All heavy atoms as TSV, in Angstrom:
chain	resi	resn	atom	element	x	y	z
A	1	MET	N	N	-6.952	15.225	-18.723
A	1	MET	CA	C	-6.189	14.226	-18.000
A	1	MET	C	C	-7.158	13.255	-17.326
A	1	MET	O	O	-8.128	13.666	-16.700
A	1	MET	CB	C	-5.315	14.924	-16.947
A	1	MET	CG	C	-4.399	13.990	-16.227
A	1	MET	SD	S	-3.219	14.987	-15.272
A	1	MET	CE	C	-2.732	13.756	-14.109
A	2	ALA	N	N	-6.891	11.974	-17.442
A	2	ALA	CA	C	-7.769	10.959	-16.868
A	2	ALA	C	C	-7.606	10.911	-15.355
A	2	ALA	O	O	-6.529	11.173	-14.829
A	2	ALA	CB	C	-7.445	9.598	-17.470
A	3	ALA	N	N	-8.688	10.577	-14.690
A	3	ALA	CA	C	-8.627	10.429	-13.228
A	3	ALA	C	C	-7.811	9.194	-12.899
A	3	ALA	O	O	-7.825	8.211	-13.632
A	3	ALA	CB	C	-10.034	10.306	-12.664
A	4	SER	N	N	-7.090	9.253	-11.801
A	4	SER	CA	C	-6.288	8.100	-11.412
A	4	SER	C	C	-7.197	7.013	-10.856
A	4	SER	O	O	-8.239	7.294	-10.286
A	4	SER	CB	C	-5.234	8.501	-10.381
A	4	SER	OG	O	-5.861	8.999	-9.221
A	5	ALA	N	N	-6.798	5.783	-11.053
A	5	ALA	CA	C	-7.573	4.656	-10.552
A	5	ALA	C	C	-7.195	4.374	-9.108
A	5	ALA	O	O	-6.030	4.476	-8.745
A	5	ALA	CB	C	-7.294	3.438	-11.412
A	6	GLN	N	N	-8.191	4.027	-8.307
A	6	GLN	CA	C	-7.922	3.632	-6.925
A	6	GLN	C	C	-8.151	2.136	-6.804
A	6	GLN	O	O	-9.130	1.614	-7.326
A	6	GLN	CB	C	-8.830	4.368	-5.943
A	6	GLN	CG	C	-8.436	5.803	-5.741
A	6	GLN	CD	C	-9.059	6.399	-4.486
A	6	GLN	OE1	O	-10.026	5.898	-3.961
A	6	GLN	NE2	N	-8.489	7.505	-4.024
A	7	LEU	N	N	-7.225	1.457	-6.150
A	7	LEU	CA	C	-7.370	0.035	-5.924
A	7	LEU	C	C	-6.600	-0.370	-4.684
A	7	LEU	O	O	-5.744	0.375	-4.216
A	7	LEU	CB	C	-6.919	-0.771	-7.147
A	7	LEU	CG	C	-5.446	-0.794	-7.528
A	7	LEU	CD1	C	-5.201	-2.000	-8.429
A	7	LEU	CD2	C	-5.084	0.439	-8.319
A	8	PRO	N	N	-6.901	-1.563	-4.150
A	8	PRO	CA	C	-6.165	-2.022	-2.972
A	8	PRO	C	C	-4.705	-2.298	-3.317
A	8	PRO	O	O	-4.408	-2.745	-4.428
A	8	PRO	CB	C	-6.873	-3.323	-2.585
A	8	PRO	CG	C	-8.133	-3.361	-3.360
A	8	PRO	CD	C	-7.944	-2.489	-4.553
A	9	LEU	N	N	-3.830	-2.056	-2.374
A	9	LEU	CA	C	-2.406	-2.322	-2.588
A	9	LEU	C	C	-2.171	-3.780	-2.982
A	9	LEU	O	O	-1.258	-4.080	-3.742
A	9	LEU	CB	C	-1.624	-1.969	-1.323
A	9	LEU	CG	C	-0.107	-2.114	-1.378
A	9	LEU	CD1	C	0.489	-1.275	-2.504
A	9	LEU	CD2	C	0.518	-1.746	-0.055
A	10	ALA	N	N	-3.019	-4.675	-2.510
A	10	ALA	CA	C	-2.882	-6.104	-2.832
A	10	ALA	C	C	-3.010	-6.377	-4.331
A	10	ALA	O	O	-2.577	-7.421	-4.811
A	10	ALA	CB	C	-3.925	-6.923	-2.068
A	11	MET	N	N	-3.599	-5.435	-5.097
A	11	MET	CA	C	-3.813	-5.630	-6.534
A	11	MET	C	C	-2.723	-4.991	-7.408
A	11	MET	O	O	-2.745	-5.137	-8.615
A	11	MET	CB	C	-5.168	-5.031	-6.941
A	11	MET	CG	C	-6.343	-5.568	-6.152
A	11	MET	SD	S	-6.710	-7.277	-6.506
A	11	MET	CE	C	-7.277	-7.139	-8.186
A	12	VAL	N	N	-1.807	-4.265	-6.793
A	12	VAL	CA	C	-0.759	-3.574	-7.562
A	12	VAL	C	C	0.314	-4.582	-7.964
A	12	VAL	O	O	0.725	-5.424	-7.173
A	12	VAL	CB	C	-0.152	-2.428	-6.720
A	12	VAL	CG1	C	0.965	-1.729	-7.477
A	12	VAL	CG2	C	-1.241	-1.429	-6.329
A	13	GLY	N	N	0.748	-4.497	-9.215
A	13	GLY	CA	C	1.736	-5.447	-9.733
A	13	GLY	C	C	3.160	-5.097	-9.355
A	13	GLY	O	O	3.455	-3.970	-8.948
A	14	PRO	N	N	4.059	-6.068	-9.504
A	14	PRO	CA	C	5.478	-5.841	-9.211
A	14	PRO	C	C	6.045	-4.688	-10.037
A	14	PRO	O	O	5.668	-4.505	-11.194
A	14	PRO	CB	C	6.140	-7.162	-9.602
A	14	PRO	CG	C	5.044	-8.164	-9.570
A	14	PRO	CD	C	3.791	-7.425	-9.939
A	15	ASP	N	N	6.936	-3.927	-9.438
A	15	ASP	CA	C	7.608	-2.774	-10.054
A	15	ASP	C	C	6.683	-1.596	-10.325
A	15	ASP	O	O	7.097	-0.618	-10.924
A	15	ASP	CB	C	8.337	-3.167	-11.347
A	15	ASP	CG	C	9.500	-4.106	-11.077
A	15	ASP	OD1	O	10.145	-3.954	-10.025
A	15	ASP	OD2	O	9.751	-4.991	-11.905
A	16	GLU	N	N	5.433	-1.668	-9.875
A	16	GLU	CA	C	4.531	-0.529	-10.037
A	16	GLU	C	C	4.629	0.371	-8.815
A	16	GLU	O	O	4.857	-0.097	-7.701
A	16	GLU	CB	C	3.090	-0.987	-10.233
A	16	GLU	CG	C	2.862	-1.630	-11.589
A	16	GLU	CD	C	1.389	-1.852	-11.886
A	16	GLU	OE1	O	0.704	-2.480	-11.055
A	16	GLU	OE2	O	0.940	-1.389	-12.940
A	17	VAL	N	N	4.471	1.671	-9.057
A	17	VAL	CA	C	4.542	2.658	-7.984
A	17	VAL	C	C	3.156	3.276	-7.828
A	17	VAL	O	O	2.492	3.583	-8.812
A	17	VAL	CB	C	5.582	3.754	-8.310
A	17	VAL	CG1	C	5.578	4.835	-7.244
A	17	VAL	CG2	C	6.968	3.123	-8.436
A	18	ALA	N	N	2.726	3.424	-6.591
A	18	ALA	CA	C	1.415	4.006	-6.307
A	18	ALA	C	C	1.554	4.951	-5.116
A	18	ALA	O	O	2.583	4.970	-4.451
A	18	ALA	CB	C	0.424	2.888	-5.986
A	19	ARG	N	N	0.503	5.731	-4.870
A	19	ARG	CA	C	0.483	6.631	-3.717
A	19	ARG	C	C	-0.656	6.237	-2.797
A	19	ARG	O	O	-1.764	5.973	-3.268
A	19	ARG	CB	C	0.289	8.082	-4.168
A	19	ARG	CG	C	1.503	8.626	-4.864
A	19	ARG	CD	C	1.542	10.148	-4.821
A	19	ARG	NE	N	2.764	10.618	-5.457
A	19	ARG	CZ	C	3.926	10.743	-4.846
A	19	ARG	NH1	N	4.038	10.438	-3.582
A	19	ARG	NH2	N	4.983	11.170	-5.484
A	20	VAL	N	N	-0.376	6.237	-1.503
A	20	VAL	CA	C	-1.397	5.874	-0.518
A	20	VAL	C	C	-2.525	6.902	-0.572
A	20	VAL	O	O	-2.287	8.105	-0.504
A	20	VAL	CB	C	-0.795	5.816	0.905
A	20	VAL	CG1	C	-1.891	5.567	1.937
A	20	VAL	CG2	C	0.285	4.743	0.978
A	21	ALA	N	N	-3.766	6.409	-0.716
A	21	ALA	CA	C	-4.931	7.294	-0.764
A	21	ALA	C	C	-5.743	7.199	0.524
A	21	ALA	O	O	-6.265	8.199	1.011
A	21	ALA	CB	C	-5.822	6.931	-1.946
A	22	ARG	N	N	-5.836	5.986	1.090
A	22	ARG	CA	C	-6.697	5.793	2.249
A	22	ARG	C	C	-6.329	4.486	2.936
A	22	ARG	O	O	-5.925	3.534	2.281
A	22	ARG	CB	C	-8.148	5.709	1.764
A	22	ARG	CG	C	-9.191	5.758	2.845
A	22	ARG	CD	C	-10.571	5.994	2.239
A	22	ARG	NE	N	-10.947	4.958	1.306
A	22	ARG	CZ	C	-11.765	3.946	1.598
A	22	ARG	NH1	N	-12.278	3.828	2.806
A	22	ARG	NH2	N	-12.078	3.065	0.686
A	23	ILE	N	N	-6.485	4.455	4.246
A	23	ILE	CA	C	-6.275	3.228	5.028
A	23	ILE	C	C	-7.603	2.895	5.695
A	23	ILE	O	O	-8.196	3.745	6.352
A	23	ILE	CB	C	-5.203	3.424	6.135
A	23	ILE	CG1	C	-3.918	4.010	5.588
A	23	ILE	CG2	C	-4.971	2.111	6.879
A	23	ILE	CD1	C	-3.066	3.096	4.786
A	24	ARG	N	N	-8.065	1.669	5.515
A	24	ARG	CA	C	-9.289	1.216	6.175
A	24	ARG	C	C	-8.907	0.376	7.388
A	24	ARG	O	O	-7.929	-0.354	7.338
A	24	ARG	CB	C	-10.136	0.355	5.229
A	24	ARG	CG	C	-10.775	1.161	4.114
A	24	ARG	CD	C	-11.662	0.308	3.226
A	24	ARG	NE	N	-10.912	-0.784	2.608
A	24	ARG	CZ	C	-11.108	-2.078	2.854
A	24	ARG	NH1	N	-12.021	-2.473	3.701
A	24	ARG	NH2	N	-10.384	-2.984	2.242
A	25	GLY	N	N	-9.674	0.492	8.445
A	25	GLY	CA	C	-9.403	-0.301	9.638
A	25	GLY	C	C	-9.599	0.535	10.891
A	25	GLY	O	O	-9.929	1.719	10.806
A	26	ASP	N	N	-9.394	-0.093	12.030
A	26	ASP	CA	C	-9.588	0.639	13.287
A	26	ASP	C	C	-8.411	1.596	13.526
A	26	ASP	O	O	-7.403	1.556	12.825
A	26	ASP	CB	C	-9.811	-0.316	14.464
A	26	ASP	CG	C	-8.628	-1.250	14.723
A	26	ASP	OD1	O	-7.482	-0.903	14.368
A	26	ASP	OD2	O	-8.850	-2.322	15.288
A	27	ALA	N	N	-8.585	2.443	14.521
A	27	ALA	CA	C	-7.582	3.478	14.799
A	27	ALA	C	C	-6.208	2.874	15.092
A	27	ALA	O	O	-5.188	3.404	14.660
A	27	ALA	CB	C	-8.041	4.348	15.964
A	28	GLU	N	N	-6.188	1.764	15.811
A	28	GLU	CA	C	-4.913	1.128	16.156
A	28	GLU	C	C	-4.177	0.644	14.906
A	28	GLU	O	O	-2.975	0.856	14.762
A	28	GLU	CB	C	-5.181	-0.044	17.108
A	28	GLU	CG	C	-3.926	-0.616	17.727
A	28	GLU	CD	C	-4.238	-1.701	18.757
A	28	GLU	OE1	O	-5.320	-1.659	19.369
A	28	GLU	OE2	O	-3.381	-2.568	18.924
A	29	LEU	N	N	-4.905	0.028	13.989
A	29	LEU	CA	C	-4.297	-0.454	12.745
A	29	LEU	C	C	-3.804	0.716	11.890
A	29	LEU	O	O	-2.690	0.693	11.375
A	29	LEU	CB	C	-5.295	-1.292	11.943
A	29	LEU	CG	C	-4.790	-1.727	10.566
A	29	LEU	CD1	C	-3.629	-2.702	10.709
A	29	LEU	CD2	C	-5.891	-2.345	9.749
A	30	ARG	N	N	-4.629	1.759	11.768
A	30	ARG	CA	C	-4.223	2.922	10.972
A	30	ARG	C	C	-2.974	3.569	11.558
A	30	ARG	O	O	-2.075	3.973	10.831
A	30	ARG	CB	C	-5.378	3.927	10.860
A	30	ARG	CG	C	-6.527	3.406	10.002
A	30	ARG	CD	C	-7.506	4.492	9.582
A	30	ARG	NE	N	-7.918	5.363	10.673
A	30	ARG	CZ	C	-8.961	5.161	11.455
A	30	ARG	NH1	N	-9.718	4.106	11.303
A	30	ARG	NH2	N	-9.260	6.023	12.409
A	31	GLN	N	N	-2.907	3.648	12.898
A	31	GLN	CA	C	-1.735	4.219	13.562
A	31	GLN	C	C	-0.499	3.370	13.296
A	31	GLN	O	O	0.576	3.890	12.995
A	31	GLN	CB	C	-1.996	4.331	15.073
A	31	GLN	CG	C	-0.817	4.876	15.863
A	31	GLN	CD	C	-0.499	6.321	15.534
A	31	GLN	OE1	O	-1.403	7.103	15.240
A	31	GLN	NE2	N	0.769	6.681	15.562
A	32	HIS	N	N	-0.648	2.057	13.398
A	32	HIS	CA	C	0.473	1.143	13.159
A	32	HIS	C	C	1.006	1.308	11.733
A	32	HIS	O	O	2.212	1.433	11.519
A	32	HIS	CB	C	0.021	-0.304	13.396
A	32	HIS	CG	C	1.066	-1.314	13.080
A	32	HIS	ND1	N	2.246	-1.432	13.790
A	32	HIS	CD2	C	1.126	-2.263	12.102
A	32	HIS	CE1	C	2.978	-2.405	13.262
A	32	HIS	NE2	N	2.329	-2.918	12.253
A	33	LEU	N	N	0.103	1.333	10.759
A	33	LEU	CA	C	0.529	1.486	9.365
A	33	LEU	C	C	1.154	2.861	9.129
A	33	LEU	O	O	2.123	2.981	8.383
A	33	LEU	CB	C	-0.648	1.238	8.416
A	33	LEU	CG	C	-1.080	-0.226	8.327
A	33	LEU	CD1	C	-2.386	-0.360	7.552
A	33	LEU	CD2	C	0.009	-1.077	7.683
A	34	ALA	N	N	0.636	3.896	9.789
A	34	ALA	CA	C	1.211	5.242	9.659
A	34	ALA	C	C	2.644	5.251	10.180
A	34	ALA	O	O	3.534	5.857	9.577
A	34	ALA	CB	C	0.363	6.264	10.408
A	35	GLU	N	N	2.878	4.540	11.287
A	35	GLU	CA	C	4.235	4.478	11.846
A	35	GLU	C	C	5.193	3.743	10.915
A	35	GLU	O	O	6.397	4.005	10.929
A	35	GLU	CB	C	4.198	3.803	13.221
A	35	GLU	CG	C	3.578	4.691	14.278
A	35	GLU	CD	C	3.247	3.973	15.572
A	35	GLU	OE1	O	3.482	2.745	15.667
A	35	GLU	OE2	O	2.729	4.641	16.490
A	36	LEU	N	N	4.663	2.843	10.097
A	36	LEU	CA	C	5.501	2.142	9.111
A	36	LEU	C	C	5.739	2.985	7.860
A	36	LEU	O	O	6.550	2.629	7.013
A	36	LEU	CB	C	4.840	0.813	8.705
A	36	LEU	CG	C	4.748	-0.242	9.805
A	36	LEU	CD1	C	3.957	-1.445	9.302
A	36	LEU	CD2	C	6.130	-0.677	10.269
A	37	GLY	N	N	5.009	4.107	7.725
A	37	GLY	CA	C	5.197	4.985	6.576
A	37	GLY	C	C	4.020	5.044	5.629
A	37	GLY	O	O	4.052	5.759	4.634
A	38	PHE	N	N	2.952	4.297	5.924
A	38	PHE	CA	C	1.763	4.309	5.060
A	38	PHE	C	C	0.859	5.461	5.471
A	38	PHE	O	O	-0.099	5.294	6.206
A	38	PHE	CB	C	1.019	2.972	5.149
A	38	PHE	CG	C	1.797	1.823	4.586
A	38	PHE	CD1	C	2.560	1.017	5.416
A	38	PHE	CD2	C	1.800	1.561	3.223
A	38	PHE	CE1	C	3.294	-0.038	4.908
A	38	PHE	CE2	C	2.525	0.514	2.705
A	38	PHE	CZ	C	3.276	-0.293	3.541
A	39	VAL	N	N	1.201	6.659	4.992
A	39	VAL	CA	C	0.424	7.870	5.270
A	39	VAL	C	C	-0.092	8.413	3.940
A	39	VAL	O	O	0.443	8.092	2.877
A	39	VAL	CB	C	1.280	8.934	5.998
A	39	VAL	CG1	C	1.664	8.447	7.386
A	39	VAL	CG2	C	2.519	9.294	5.194
A	40	ASP	N	N	-1.139	9.224	3.994
A	40	ASP	CA	C	-1.716	9.793	2.771
A	40	ASP	C	C	-0.634	10.433	1.906
A	40	ASP	O	O	0.155	11.231	2.396
A	40	ASP	CB	C	-2.770	10.846	3.112
A	40	ASP	CG	C	-4.081	10.219	3.569
A	40	ASP	OD1	O	-4.188	8.984	3.567
A	40	ASP	OD2	O	-4.992	10.986	3.913
A	41	GLY	N	N	-0.619	10.038	0.636
A	41	GLY	CA	C	0.323	10.623	-0.310
A	41	GLY	C	C	1.676	9.946	-0.368
A	41	GLY	O	O	2.483	10.257	-1.238
A	42	ALA	N	N	1.947	9.013	0.551
A	42	ALA	CA	C	3.248	8.338	0.547
A	42	ALA	C	C	3.392	7.469	-0.696
A	42	ALA	O	O	2.446	6.800	-1.116
A	42	ALA	CB	C	3.413	7.480	1.802
A	43	GLU	N	N	4.572	7.497	-1.286
A	43	GLU	CA	C	4.843	6.676	-2.469
A	43	GLU	C	C	5.215	5.260	-2.041
A	43	GLU	O	O	6.041	5.079	-1.144
A	43	GLU	CB	C	5.987	7.302	-3.264
A	43	GLU	CG	C	6.184	6.683	-4.624
A	43	GLU	CD	C	7.233	7.420	-5.430
A	43	GLU	OE1	O	6.886	8.428	-6.061
A	43	GLU	OE2	O	8.391	6.997	-5.393
A	44	VAL	N	N	4.571	4.293	-2.664
A	44	VAL	CA	C	4.800	2.886	-2.344
A	44	VAL	C	C	5.163	2.163	-3.634
A	44	VAL	O	O	4.465	2.286	-4.639
A	44	VAL	CB	C	3.522	2.234	-1.761
A	44	VAL	CG1	C	3.768	0.773	-1.436
A	44	VAL	CG2	C	3.053	2.977	-0.533
A	45	LYS	N	N	6.277	1.426	-3.612
A	45	LYS	CA	C	6.658	0.616	-4.778
A	45	LYS	C	C	6.534	-0.851	-4.404
A	45	LYS	O	O	7.049	-1.283	-3.371
A	45	LYS	CB	C	8.091	0.915	-5.204
A	45	LYS	CG	C	8.501	0.082	-6.422
A	45	LYS	CD	C	9.880	0.406	-6.911
A	45	LYS	CE	C	10.178	-0.439	-8.140
A	45	LYS	NZ	N	11.528	-0.238	-8.634
A	46	VAL	N	N	5.826	-1.605	-5.239
A	46	VAL	CA	C	5.683	-3.040	-4.999
A	46	VAL	C	C	6.938	-3.728	-5.535
A	46	VAL	O	O	7.280	-3.598	-6.705
A	46	VAL	CB	C	4.419	-3.598	-5.679
A	46	VAL	CG1	C	4.346	-5.113	-5.535
A	46	VAL	CG2	C	3.178	-2.953	-5.075
A	47	ILE	N	N	7.641	-4.430	-4.660
A	47	ILE	CA	C	8.851	-5.154	-5.049
A	47	ILE	C	C	8.460	-6.508	-5.634
A	47	ILE	O	O	8.911	-6.893	-6.696
A	47	ILE	CB	C	9.798	-5.369	-3.834
A	47	ILE	CG1	C	10.096	-4.044	-3.120
A	47	ILE	CG2	C	11.064	-6.089	-4.255
A	47	ILE	CD1	C	10.804	-3.001	-3.943
A	48	SER	N	N	7.619	-7.232	-4.915
A	48	SER	CA	C	7.125	-8.505	-5.427
A	48	SER	C	C	5.793	-8.824	-4.783
A	48	SER	O	O	5.421	-8.232	-3.778
A	48	SER	CB	C	8.124	-9.633	-5.165
A	48	SER	OG	O	8.233	-9.875	-3.786
A	49	ARG	N	N	5.107	-9.784	-5.381
A	49	ARG	CA	C	3.793	-10.136	-4.880
A	49	ARG	C	C	3.529	-11.599	-5.169
A	49	ARG	O	O	3.924	-12.106	-6.220
A	49	ARG	CB	C	2.871	-9.171	-5.560
A	49	ARG	CG	C	1.587	-9.435	-5.847
A	49	ARG	CD	C	0.754	-8.467	-6.568
A	49	ARG	NE	N	-0.339	-9.348	-6.952
A	49	ARG	CZ	C	-1.309	-9.041	-7.727
A	49	ARG	NH1	N	-1.383	-7.863	-8.231
A	49	ARG	NH2	N	-2.228	-9.880	-7.994
A	50	ALA	N	N	2.906	-12.278	-4.226
A	50	ALA	CA	C	2.548	-13.687	-4.404
A	50	ALA	C	C	1.283	-13.973	-3.625
A	50	ALA	O	O	1.237	-13.729	-2.421
A	50	ALA	CB	C	3.679	-14.586	-3.926
A	51	ALA	N	N	0.261	-14.454	-4.305
A	51	ALA	CA	C	-1.011	-14.836	-3.684
A	51	ALA	C	C	-1.604	-13.714	-2.836
A	51	ALA	O	O	-2.175	-13.957	-1.778
A	51	ALA	CB	C	-0.817	-16.096	-2.850
A	52	GLY	N	N	-1.449	-12.465	-3.277
A	52	GLY	CA	C	-2.022	-11.341	-2.546
A	52	GLY	C	C	-1.105	-10.757	-1.495
A	52	GLY	O	O	-1.301	-9.636	-1.048
A	53	ASP	N	N	-0.081	-11.518	-1.063
A	53	ASP	CA	C	0.907	-10.988	-0.130
A	53	ASP	C	C	1.876	-10.128	-0.943
A	53	ASP	O	O	2.197	-10.473	-2.076
A	53	ASP	CB	C	1.679	-12.116	0.554
A	53	ASP	CG	C	0.772	-13.031	1.379
A	53	ASP	OD1	O	-0.361	-12.622	1.698
A	53	ASP	OD2	O	1.200	-14.140	1.688
A	54	VAL	N	N	2.327	-9.029	-0.379
A	54	VAL	CA	C	3.209	-8.135	-1.121
A	54	VAL	C	C	4.436	-7.744	-0.306
A	54	VAL	O	O	4.387	-7.669	0.920
A	54	VAL	CB	C	2.488	-6.839	-1.576
A	54	VAL	CG1	C	1.447	-7.119	-2.625
A	54	VAL	CG2	C	1.882	-6.091	-0.415
A	55	ILE	N	N	5.528	-7.513	-1.001
A	55	ILE	CA	C	6.707	-6.897	-0.403
A	55	ILE	C	C	6.800	-5.531	-1.066
A	55	ILE	O	O	6.801	-5.423	-2.298
A	55	ILE	CB	C	7.981	-7.721	-0.648
A	55	ILE	CG1	C	7.852	-9.081	0.038
A	55	ILE	CG2	C	9.217	-6.971	-0.137
A	55	ILE	CD1	C	8.993	-10.031	-0.240
A	56	VAL	N	N	6.828	-4.491	-0.249
A	56	VAL	CA	C	6.816	-3.130	-0.763
A	56	VAL	C	C	7.984	-2.321	-0.223
A	56	VAL	O	O	8.571	-2.666	0.804
A	56	VAL	CB	C	5.491	-2.403	-0.398
A	56	VAL	CG1	C	4.297	-3.102	-1.009
A	56	VAL	CG2	C	5.327	-2.267	1.100
A	57	SER	N	N	8.283	-1.250	-0.917
A	57	SER	CA	C	9.259	-0.276	-0.452
A	57	SER	C	C	8.479	1.004	-0.168
A	57	SER	O	O	7.781	1.512	-1.043
A	57	SER	CB	C	10.306	-0.038	-1.535
A	57	SER	OG	O	11.166	1.012	-1.153
A	58	VAL	N	N	8.584	1.487	1.069
A	58	VAL	CA	C	7.908	2.726	1.452
A	58	VAL	C	C	8.852	3.501	2.366
A	58	VAL	O	O	9.416	2.948	3.293
A	58	VAL	CB	C	6.536	2.449	2.117
A	58	VAL	CG1	C	6.672	1.640	3.374
A	58	VAL	CG2	C	5.795	3.750	2.409
A	59	LYS	N	N	9.066	4.775	2.047
A	59	LYS	CA	C	9.955	5.640	2.844
A	59	LYS	C	C	11.336	5.010	3.037
A	59	LYS	O	O	11.923	5.098	4.116
A	59	LYS	CB	C	9.333	5.954	4.202
A	59	LYS	CG	C	7.945	6.543	4.106
A	59	LYS	CD	C	7.933	7.996	4.440
A	59	LYS	CE	C	6.512	8.506	4.374
A	59	LYS	NZ	N	6.388	9.901	4.463
A	60	GLY	N	N	11.839	4.314	2.031
A	60	GLY	CA	C	13.176	3.737	2.090
A	60	GLY	C	C	13.273	2.411	2.812
A	60	GLY	O	O	14.352	1.839	2.921
A	61	ALA	N	N	12.161	1.883	3.314
A	61	ALA	CA	C	12.179	0.594	4.027
A	61	ALA	C	C	11.432	-0.452	3.215
A	61	ALA	O	O	10.472	-0.138	2.517
A	61	ALA	CB	C	11.521	0.748	5.393
A	62	ARG	N	N	11.897	-1.699	3.320
A	62	ARG	CA	C	11.186	-2.813	2.680
A	62	ARG	C	C	10.336	-3.513	3.715
A	62	ARG	O	O	10.824	-3.855	4.788
A	62	ARG	CB	C	12.178	-3.828	2.104
A	62	ARG	CG	C	12.649	-3.446	0.749
A	62	ARG	CD	C	13.410	-4.586	0.135
A	62	ARG	NE	N	13.806	-4.185	-1.191
A	62	ARG	CZ	C	14.174	-5.014	-2.129
A	62	ARG	NH1	N	14.240	-6.299	-1.885
A	62	ARG	NH2	N	14.483	-4.568	-3.313
A	63	LEU	N	N	9.069	-3.708	3.382
A	63	LEU	CA	C	8.131	-4.326	4.310
A	63	LEU	C	C	7.327	-5.405	3.609
A	63	LEU	O	O	7.001	-5.270	2.432
A	63	LEU	CB	C	7.155	-3.275	4.848
A	63	LEU	CG	C	7.763	-2.070	5.549
A	63	LEU	CD1	C	6.717	-0.991	5.725
A	63	LEU	CD2	C	8.312	-2.485	6.893
A	64	ALA	N	N	6.995	-6.458	4.329
A	64	ALA	CA	C	6.116	-7.508	3.814
A	64	ALA	C	C	4.750	-7.336	4.456
A	64	ALA	O	O	4.640	-7.125	5.662
A	64	ALA	CB	C	6.687	-8.876	4.137
A	65	LEU	N	N	3.708	-7.391	3.634
A	65	LEU	CA	C	2.340	-7.284	4.131
A	65	LEU	C	C	1.545	-8.488	3.651
A	65	LEU	O	O	1.654	-8.867	2.476
A	65	LEU	CB	C	1.667	-6.018	3.589
A	65	LEU	CG	C	2.290	-4.676	3.956
A	65	LEU	CD1	C	1.596	-3.565	3.187
A	65	LEU	CD2	C	2.179	-4.430	5.448
A	66	ASN	N	N	0.732	-9.069	4.529
A	66	ASN	CA	C	-0.115	-10.162	4.069
A	66	ASN	C	C	-1.300	-9.595	3.292
A	66	ASN	O	O	-1.516	-8.385	3.254
A	66	ASN	CB	C	-0.555	-11.053	5.241
A	66	ASN	CG	C	-1.435	-10.333	6.247
A	66	ASN	OD1	O	-2.106	-9.360	5.929
A	66	ASN	ND2	N	-1.415	-10.815	7.471
A	67	ARG	N	N	-2.039	-10.471	2.655
A	67	ARG	CA	C	-3.142	-10.039	1.793
A	67	ARG	C	C	-4.156	-9.193	2.561
A	67	ARG	O	O	-4.628	-8.176	2.068
A	67	ARG	CB	C	-3.831	-11.253	1.184
A	67	ARG	CG	C	-5.137	-10.887	0.495
A	67	ARG	CD	C	-5.828	-12.094	-0.045
A	67	ARG	NE	N	-5.193	-12.450	-1.302
A	67	ARG	CZ	C	-5.545	-13.486	-2.031
A	67	ARG	NH1	N	-6.480	-14.294	-1.632
A	67	ARG	NH2	N	-4.950	-13.734	-3.172
A	68	SER	N	N	-4.492	-9.601	3.781
A	68	SER	CA	C	-5.477	-8.874	4.582
A	68	SER	C	C	-5.033	-7.431	4.821
A	68	SER	O	O	-5.803	-6.491	4.646
A	68	SER	CB	C	-5.678	-9.599	5.914
A	68	SER	OG	O	-6.456	-8.819	6.782
A	69	MET	N	N	-3.771	-7.252	5.209
A	69	MET	CA	C	-3.245	-5.915	5.483
A	69	MET	C	C	-3.157	-5.101	4.196
A	69	MET	O	O	-3.552	-3.937	4.160
A	69	MET	CB	C	-1.864	-6.040	6.122
A	69	MET	CG	C	-1.402	-4.813	6.812
A	69	MET	SD	S	-2.241	-4.499	8.354
A	69	MET	CE	C	-1.465	-5.680	9.414
A	70	ALA	N	N	-2.648	-5.711	3.128
A	70	ALA	CA	C	-2.493	-4.999	1.856
A	70	ALA	C	C	-3.843	-4.596	1.273
A	70	ALA	O	O	-3.946	-3.601	0.568
A	70	ALA	CB	C	-1.713	-5.863	0.868
A	71	SER	N	N	-4.891	-5.351	1.585
A	71	SER	CA	C	-6.223	-5.034	1.078
A	71	SER	C	C	-6.825	-3.821	1.774
A	71	SER	O	O	-7.757	-3.205	1.268
A	71	SER	CB	C	-7.159	-6.238	1.252
A	71	SER	OG	O	-6.714	-7.303	0.451
A	72	ARG	N	N	-6.332	-3.468	2.946
A	72	ARG	CA	C	-6.852	-2.324	3.702
A	72	ARG	C	C	-6.228	-1.005	3.249
A	72	ARG	O	O	-6.686	0.060	3.655
A	72	ARG	CB	C	-6.591	-2.523	5.194
A	72	ARG	CG	C	-7.373	-3.668	5.767
A	72	ARG	CD	C	-7.003	-3.891	7.225
A	72	ARG	NE	N	-7.645	-5.078	7.745
A	72	ARG	CZ	C	-8.852	-5.097	8.280
A	72	ARG	NH1	N	-9.554	-3.993	8.343
A	72	ARG	NH2	N	-9.357	-6.209	8.741
A	73	ILE	N	N	-5.176	-1.081	2.450
A	73	ILE	CA	C	-4.497	0.131	1.980
A	73	ILE	C	C	-4.959	0.414	0.546
A	73	ILE	O	O	-4.714	-0.379	-0.361
A	73	ILE	CB	C	-2.960	-0.061	2.018
A	73	ILE	CG1	C	-2.522	-0.380	3.447
A	73	ILE	CG2	C	-2.266	1.188	1.478
A	73	ILE	CD1	C	-1.071	-0.821	3.556
A	74	THR	N	N	-5.678	1.530	0.373
A	74	THR	CA	C	-6.146	1.922	-0.954
A	74	THR	C	C	-5.120	2.886	-1.533
A	74	THR	O	O	-4.657	3.801	-0.846
A	74	THR	CB	C	-7.521	2.617	-0.868
A	74	THR	OG1	O	-8.441	1.712	-0.254
A	74	THR	CG2	C	-8.035	3.001	-2.245
A	75	VAL	N	N	-4.755	2.662	-2.793
A	75	VAL	CA	C	-3.740	3.499	-3.437
A	75	VAL	C	C	-4.268	4.113	-4.728
A	75	VAL	O	O	-5.197	3.602	-5.338
A	75	VAL	CB	C	-2.450	2.686	-3.731
A	75	VAL	CG1	C	-1.795	2.203	-2.443
A	75	VAL	CG2	C	-2.726	1.515	-4.657
A	76	ASP	N	N	-3.651	5.223	-5.130
A	76	ASP	CA	C	-3.886	5.857	-6.424
A	76	ASP	C	C	-2.802	5.394	-7.366
A	76	ASP	O	O	-1.623	5.410	-7.005
A	76	ASP	CB	C	-3.797	7.387	-6.312
A	76	ASP	CG	C	-5.014	8.001	-5.646
A	76	ASP	OD1	O	-6.117	7.513	-5.891
A	76	ASP	OD2	O	-4.827	8.960	-4.876
A	77	MET	N	N	-3.207	5.011	-8.546
A	77	MET	CA	C	-2.227	4.583	-9.564
A	77	MET	C	C	-1.930	5.742	-10.486
A	77	MET	O	O	-2.755	6.557	-10.769
A	77	MET	CB	C	-2.774	3.412	-10.380
A	77	MET	CG	C	-2.876	2.151	-9.562
A	77	MET	SD	S	-1.318	1.588	-8.883
A	77	MET	CE	C	-0.417	1.147	-10.343
């Protein structure tokens, strides 16, 4: 079985599903994202994406993230 690829959430295409692998940033940012549902192993589906900004579905909620924020979330494909 091939190893899964890791990439920033900002690079995931529409309708693709990934799992959160790691969050980069200070403790406050990591805590904020965890409260939104971005925790290790959480399933994230990209609804749409434009210029690096993404709208995702995580834990049943739809959230919009700008490119900077989406780039800090590393996912497994």
